[in-house]
C-alpha positions as CSV (number, residue, x, y, z in Angstrom):
1,M,13.6,-0.8,-5.8
2,A,11.3,-3.3,-7.3
3,I,7.7,-3.7,-6.1
4,R,7.2,-6.9,-4.2
5,H,4.1,-9.0,-4.6
6,S,1.2,-7.8,-2.5
7,I,1.0,-11.2,-0.6
8,Q,4.5,-10.6,0.7
9,L,3.5,-7.2,1.9
10,Q,0.5,-8.6,3.7
11,H,2.6,-11.1,5.6
12,R,5.4,-8.8,6.7
13,A,5.2,-7.6,10.3
14,F,4.6,-3.9,10.8
15,S,7.2,-1.7,12.5
16,T,7.2,-1.4,16.2
17,A,6.5,2.4,16.0
18,W,2.9,3.5,16.6
19,F,1.0,6.5,15.4
20,R,-1.4,7.8,18.1
21,T,-4.5,9.9,17.3
22,V,-5.3,12.2,20.2
23,N,-8.4,14.3,20.7
24,P,-7.0,17.8,20.9
25,V,-9.9,19.0,23.1
26,N,-9.4,16.7,26.0
27,N,-6.0,15.0,25.1
28,T,-7.4,11.5,25.2
29,E,-6.2,8.8,22.9
30,V,-8.7,8.0,20.2
31,H,-6.9,5.1,18.5
32,V,-3.4,3.7,17.8
33,T,-2.2,2.6,14.4
34,P,1.2,1.0,13.5
35,Q,3.4,3.3,11.5
36,H,4.9,2.0,8.3
37,T,8.7,2.0,7.9
38,D,10.3,4.0,5.2
39,E,10.7,0.9,3.2
40,E,7.0,-0.1,3.5
41,A,6.0,3.4,2.4
42,V,8.3,3.3,-0.6
43,E,7.1,-0.1,-1.6
44,R,3.5,1.1,-1.6
45,L,4.3,4.2,-3.6
46,E,6.2,2.1,-6.1
47,K,3.3,-0.3,-6.4
48,A,0.8,2.5,-7.0
49,Q,3.2,4.0,-9.6
50,Q,3.6,0.6,-11.3
51,Y,-0.2,0.2,-11.4
52,F,-0.7,3.7,-12.9
53,K,1.9,3.0,-15.6
54,S,0.2,-0.3,-16.5
55,V,-3.3,1.2,-16.9
56,G,-2.5,4.8,-17.8
57,R,-5.2,7.5,-17.7
58,Q,-7.6,5.2,-19.5
59,G,-7.5,2.9,-16.4
60,A,-9.7,5.5,-14.7
61,G,-12.3,5.2,-17.4
62,S,-14.0,7.7,-19.5
63,I,-15.0,11.2,-18.2
64,Q,-18.5,9.8,-17.6
65,D,-17.1,6.8,-15.6
66,R,-15.0,9.2,-13.5
67,F,-18.0,11.4,-12.9
68,D,-20.1,8.4,-11.9
69,K,-17.5,7.3,-9.4
70,L,-17.3,10.8,-7.9
71,A,-21.1,11.0,-7.7
72,K,-21.0,7.6,-5.8
73,V,-18.4,8.9,-3.4
74,K,-20.5,12.1,-2.8
75,A,-23.6,10.0,-2.1
76,I,-21.7,7.8,0.4
77,M,-20.2,10.9,2.1
78,Q,-23.6,12.5,2.4
79,E,-25.1,9.3,3.8
80,K,-22.3,9.2,6.4
81,E,-22.2,12.9,7.1
82,A,-22.9,12.7,10.8
83,E,-20.3,10.0,11.3
84,L,-17.6,11.8,9.3
85,A,-18.4,15.1,11.1
86,Q,-18.0,13.5,14.5
87,L,-14.7,11.9,13.4
88,M,-13.4,15.3,12.4
89,T,-14.5,16.8,15.7
90,T,-12.9,14.0,17.7
91,E,-9.7,13.7,15.8
92,M,-9.1,17.4,14.9
93,G,-11.1,19.3,17.4
94,K,-13.1,20.9,14.7
95,P,-16.4,22.4,15.9
96,I,-19.3,20.1,14.9
97,L,-21.1,22.7,12.7
98,Q,-17.9,23.4,10.8
99,A,-17.3,19.6,10.4
100,H,-20.8,19.1,9.0
101,A,-20.2,22.0,6.5
102,E,-16.9,20.5,5.5
103,V,-18.4,17.1,4.7
């Protein structure tokens, strides 16, 4: 299956199925997200594979570039530690101290 242009993907309606995130502690709904159809998932995987083939490993940059990117991700996660820990607690029922340690 060929990868369709990203604009076409953006304009296609999502499936009518929904993925519900439920807090396991109190069984309340946290949020609802539309599920992708099998076709939509395959299209996204093909697009990612096509991109990787076009840039290869060099597309990720040098070892130093990759290190710098990971360091930036680490800094952002540390900056948002409380928010991420609360999200893990709400969505997975993870105790807050464990969630902080995991971030």
